[in-house]
LOLUMMAR-458397 format. One record per residue (C-alpha): residue number from 1; residue in one letter; y, x, z. Coordinates in nm, 3 decimals. Layout:
resi, resn, Y, X, Z
NUM, a, Y, X, Z;
...
***
This chain:
resi, resn, Y, X, Z
1, m, 6.965, -7.427, 0.331;
2, k, 7.151, -7.162, 0.137;
3, i, 7.239, -7.261, -0.216;
4, d, 7.338, -6.945, -0.405;
5, a, 7.442, -6.888, -0.766;
6, l, 7.087, -6.838, -0.894;
7, t, 6.970, -7.156, -0.721;
8, l, 7.254, -7.346, -0.886;
9, a, 7.164, -7.187, -1.220;
10, y, 6.807, -7.319, -1.185;
11, l, 6.946, -7.664, -1.114;
12, e, 7.174, -7.651, -1.419;
13, k, 6.891, -7.531, -1.643;
14, a, 6.681, -7.823, -1.516;
15, r, 6.958, -8.072, -1.594;
16, i, 6.982, -7.941, -1.950;
17, r, 6.606, -7.960, -1.994;
18, f, 6.614, -8.319, -1.870;
19, k, 6.856, -8.408, -2.148;
20, a, 6.630, -8.231, -2.398;
21, l, 6.337, -8.452, -2.294;
22, g, 6.515, -8.749, -2.451;
23, f, 6.563, -8.560, -2.777;
24, y, 6.196, -8.463, -2.793;
25, s, 6.085, -8.816, -2.712;
26, e, 6.317, -8.974, -2.970;
27, n, 6.168, -8.740, -3.230;
28, c, 5.809, -8.824, -3.130;
29, s, 5.747, -8.470, -3.006;
30, y, 5.558, -8.598, -2.703;
31, s, 5.371, -8.277, -2.624;
32, d, 5.707, -8.098, -2.601;
33, v, 5.828, -8.362, -2.357;
34, v, 5.533, -8.285, -2.131;
35, r, 5.578, -7.908, -2.158;
36, e, 5.953, -7.914, -2.095;
37, a, 5.910, -8.159, -1.806;
38, q, 5.671, -7.913, -1.644;
39, e, 5.914, -7.625, -1.683;
40, m, 6.196, -7.839, -1.549;
41, v, 6.002, -7.941, -1.239;
42, e, 5.898, -7.581, -1.183;
43, l, 6.261, -7.465, -1.195;
44, l, 6.369, -7.736, -0.952;
45, l, 6.099, -7.659, -0.700;
46, k, 6.167, -7.287, -0.721;
47, a, 6.535, -7.365, -0.660;
48, v, 6.429, -7.545, -0.343;
49, l, 6.222, -7.247, -0.231;
50, r, 6.518, -7.014, -0.286;
51, a, 6.745, -7.250, -0.093;
52, i, 6.517, -7.246, 0.211;
53, g, 6.479, -6.868, 0.197;
54, v, 6.123, -6.846, 0.068;
55, e, 6.038, -6.579, -0.186;
56, v, 5.970, -6.750, -0.517;
57, p, 5.616, -6.678, -0.637;
58, k, 5.526, -6.616, -1.000;
59, i, 5.305, -6.923, -1.027;
60, h, 5.373, -7.253, -1.201;
61, d, 5.282, -7.505, -0.930;
62, v, 5.449, -7.429, -0.597;
63, g, 5.345, -7.753, -0.425;
64, r, 5.126, -7.576, -0.170;
65, i, 5.404, -7.337, -0.082;
66, l, 5.644, -7.626, -0.029;
67, e, 5.385, -7.788, 0.197;
68, k, 5.350, -7.465, 0.394;
69, h, 5.727, -7.464, 0.454;
70, k, 5.766, -7.839, 0.492;
71, d, 5.953, -7.810, 0.822;
72, s, 6.225, -7.605, 0.650;
73, l, 6.285, -7.870, 0.384;
74, p, 6.563, -8.128, 0.405;
75, a, 6.445, -8.467, 0.530;
76, l, 6.458, -8.628, 0.185;
77, l, 6.230, -8.363, 0.037;
78, q, 5.992, -8.394, 0.331;
79, q, 5.973, -8.770, 0.276;
80, r, 5.899, -8.734, -0.096;
81, l, 5.690, -8.418, -0.079;
82, e, 5.354, -8.582, -0.147;
83, d, 5.483, -8.744, -0.467;
84, i, 5.653, -8.422, -0.574;
85, k, 5.335, -8.221, -0.517;
86, k, 5.133, -8.467, -0.726;
87, i, 5.385, -8.451, -1.009;
88, s, 5.395, -8.071, -1.004;
89, k, 5.017, -8.041, -0.999;
90, r, 4.964, -8.291, -1.282;
91, l, 5.225, -8.131, -1.505;
92, r, 5.089, -7.783, -1.428;
93, k, 4.749, -7.894, -1.554;
94, e, 4.911, -8.001, -1.882;
95, r, 5.122, -7.687, -1.924;
96, e, 4.909, -7.482, -2.163;
97, l, 4.743, -7.769, -2.347;
98, s, 5.074, -7.937, -2.423;
99, f, 5.210, -7.615, -2.569;
100, y, 4.920, -7.427, -2.725;
101, g, 4.647, -7.687, -2.753;
102, a, 4.291, -7.579, -2.828;
103, d, 4.049, -7.597, -3.116;
104, d, 3.944, -7.941, -2.999;
105, f, 4.285, -8.048, -2.861;
106, i, 4.580, -8.075, -3.099;
107, p, 4.890, -8.141, -2.884;
108, t, 5.076, -8.337, -3.151;
109, e, 4.779, -8.572, -3.182;
110, e, 4.676, -8.595, -2.816;
111, y, 5.007, -8.680, -2.649;
112, g, 5.177, -9.013, -2.707;
113, p, 5.475, -9.219, -2.596;
114, e, 5.309, -9.314, -2.266;
115, d, 5.260, -8.948, -2.176;
116, a, 5.622, -8.874, -2.260;
117, k, 5.748, -9.173, -2.061;
118, m, 5.553, -9.067, -1.752;
119, a, 5.671, -8.705, -1.783;
120, i, 6.035, -8.815, -1.816;
121, e, 6.010, -9.052, -1.520;
122, d, 5.842, -8.790, -1.303;
123, a, 6.087, -8.515, -1.400;
124, g, 6.378, -8.752, -1.335;
125, f, 6.239, -8.836, -0.991;
126, v, 6.217, -8.469, -0.896;
127, l, 6.562, -8.394, -1.038;
128, k, 6.722, -8.683, -0.851;
129, t, 6.549, -8.586, -0.528;
130, v, 6.653, -8.221, -0.546;
131, e, 7.011, -8.309, -0.641;
132, e, 7.037, -8.554, -0.349;
133, a, 6.886, -8.302, -0.109;
134, f, 7.127, -8.029, -0.222;
135, n, 7.427, -8.265, -0.207;
136, n, 7.343, -8.365, 0.151;
137, t, 7.343, -8.008, 0.286;
***
């Protein structure tokens, strides 16, 4: 793995977003927790792709690309890849609805504390995993 300045910048941006999740949750802005968690996970996984030398695609869920390059991933990421892919896919599905909503889906009414708690736990899991993987290289 090659961890360059941009990869480290992605990691730092993710750490800051993780702190922001607590602020949003404390202020009952649960849809923002979900949206920011998705962006955070996306940044982390794109940092991993950069570190293993894979061109970062302009898509929001890179789980399939990680799977394609599984053999290039550090052991810890390989072990947790299925969980990470599920988290990325689920949050990707929530991306637009949590931010924009729809005529029949008002984000501030649809998302609650349970949604925020799950998003924070999932984002924390991915952050911890990526940090450990980077620290062990």
